[in-house]
C-alpha positions in Angstrom: 13.8 -17.8 -5.5 13.9 -19.6 -2.0 10.5 -20.1 -0.4 10.1 -18.2 2.7 10.5 -19.6 6.2 8.4 -19.7 9.3 9.9 -17.2 11.6 9.2 -16.7 15.4 11.0 -13.9 16.8 13.1 -13.1 13.8 14.6 -16.9 13.8 13.7 -19.1 10.8 12.7 -22.3 11.2 14.8 -24.4 8.9 13.7 -27.3 6.9 16.1 -29.6 9.0 14.0 -29.1 11.8 11.1 -30.4 10.0 8.7 -28.7 7.7 6.4 -26.9 9.8 2.7 -28.1 10.1 0.4 -25.1 10.5 -3.0 -24.4 11.7 -5.1 -21.4 12.5 -8.0 -21.2 14.9 -10.3 -18.2 15.8 -10.3 -17.5 19.6 -13.0 -15.0 21.1 -15.1 -13.5 23.3 -18.4 -14.3 21.5 -21.5 -16.5 22.4 -24.8 -17.1 21.4 -27.7 -16.1 23.7 -31.3 -17.0 23.4 -34.0 -13.8 23.9 -37.7 -14.2 24.4 -39.2 -17.3 22.5 -35.8 -18.7 21.8 -34.6 -16.4 18.9 -30.7 -16.7 18.9 -28.4 -13.5 18.8 -24.6 -13.7 18.4 -22.9 -11.3 20.8 -19.0 -10.7 19.6 -16.8 -8.8 22.0 -13.3 -9.7 20.2 -11.6 -12.2 18.0 -8.0 -13.2 17.9 -6.1 -16.1 16.3 -4.6 -19.2 17.9 -1.7 -20.5 15.6 -0.3 -24.0 16.2 3.0 -25.1 14.5 4.6 -28.4 15.1 7.2 -30.4 13.0 9.8 -33.3 13.2 13.0 -33.3 11.5 16.8 -34.0 12.2 17.6 -30.8 14.7 15.9 -28.6 17.1 14.3 -25.5 15.7 16.5 -23.6 17.7 14.1 -21.1 19.7 15.5 -21.5 23.2 17.0 -18.0 23.1 13.8 -16.2 22.6 12.1 -13.8 25.3 8.9 -15.6 25.8 8.1 -13.0 28.2 7.1 -10.6 25.5 5.3 -10.4 22.5 7.1 -12.1 19.5 6.8 -11.6 15.8 5.4 -14.7 14.1 5.6 -14.8 10.1 3.7 -18.0 9.0 3.6 -19.3 5.3 0.1 -20.8 5.6 -1.9 -18.6 3.4 -4.8 -16.9 4.4 -7.5 -16.0 1.8 -10.6 -14.1 0.9 -13.0 -14.8 -1.9 -15.3 -12.3 -3.1 -17.4 -11.3 -6.2 -16.0 -7.9 -6.1 -12.5 -6.8 -6.9 -11.7 -4.7 -4.1 -11.5 -6.6 -0.8 -10.3 -5.7 2.6 -7.9 -7.9 4.4 -8.7 -9.5 7.7 -5.1 -10.1 8.7 -1.6 -8.4 8.1 0.4 -9.7 5.1 4.3 -10.5 5.7 6.3 -7.7 4.7 8.8 -9.9 2.7 6.1 -12.0 0.9 3.7 -9.7 -1.4 -0.2 -10.5 -1.4 -1.2 -12.4 -4.6 -4.5 -12.6 -6.5 -6.9 -14.8 -8.5 -9.7 -14.3 -10.7 -12.2 -17.5 -11.5 -12.9 -17.3 -15.3 -15.2 -20.2 -16.1 -13.8 -22.9 -14.0 -10.5 -22.1 -14.2 -8.2 -19.6 -11.5 -6.1 -17.2 -13.5 -3.5 -14.8 -11.9 -4.2 -11.0 -11.7 -2.1 -8.2 -10.4 -3.2 -6.6 -7.2 -2.2 -3.5 -5.2 -2.9 -3.5 -1.4 -2.8 0.0 0.2 -3.8 0.2 4.2 -5.2 -3.3 4.5 -7.4 -2.9 1.1 -6.7 -5.1 -1.7 -7.4 -3.7 -5.4 -7.5 -6.6 -7.9 -7.1 -5.9 -11.8 -10.4 -6.8 -13.3 -10.3 -9.6 -15.6 -13.0 -10.0 -18.4 -15.5 -12.7 -17.6 -14.4 -13.2 -14.1 -16.9 -14.3 -11.7 -15.3 -14.3 -8.4 -12.1 -12.9 -7.1 -9.5 -14.2 -4.5 -6.8 -12.3 -2.7 -4.3 -14.5 -0.7 -1.5 -13.6 1.6 1.0 -15.1 4.1 0.3 -13.6 7.4 2.4 -12.1 10.2 1.2 -11.8 13.6 2.2 -10.5 17.2 2.1 -13.5 19.4 2.4 -14.6 23.1 4.1 -18.1 23.1 5.7 -20.5 25.7 9.0 -22.1 24.9 8.2 -25.1 22.8 8.3 -28.7 24.2 10.6 -30.8 22.3 11.5 -34.5 22.4 13.9 -36.8 20.5 13.5 -40.4 19.2 15.5 -42.2 17.2 17.3 -39.2 16.1 14.4 -37.1 14.9 13.5 -34.1 16.8 9.8 -33.1 17.5 8.7 -29.8 18.6 5.4 -27.9 18.8 4.4 -24.2 19.5 1.0 -23.0 20.2 0.7 -19.1 20.1 -2.0 -16.7 20.4 -2.3 -13.2 18.8 -1.7 -10.3 21.2 
């Protein structure tokens, strides 16, 4: 089995362009306000994800032909995960359609695999005797806006980076 690749707009980023470093950052319309006598209240209007990708390799990632004026599908390989004491967990993102979510159960001090089924964003993990925690993991897919990635070449190595924001 081959490992899935990061894909932007249907174009896979091959390892020759450098293994993509990936990070997620929550962006959003939230703020903390102070009430009478200084009590804090958090007001949240929306949250989205900013995804940063970068790499250095022997060739360009080849993303110049994408339509950056419209939303693009971004398939990432950096997993997202939720840990819970319950074996039924609501996912906070959308799993890649080509990589099934996977699940773990903490038994003693060891994480063991357990089957799971995801329906309409809710994961049901098979209970494990003695488990104290469960974790659901998935590789996410996002609809994003991005700009063409800046690229440079030095000493025969191509460097590139992409900052994308969830639509």
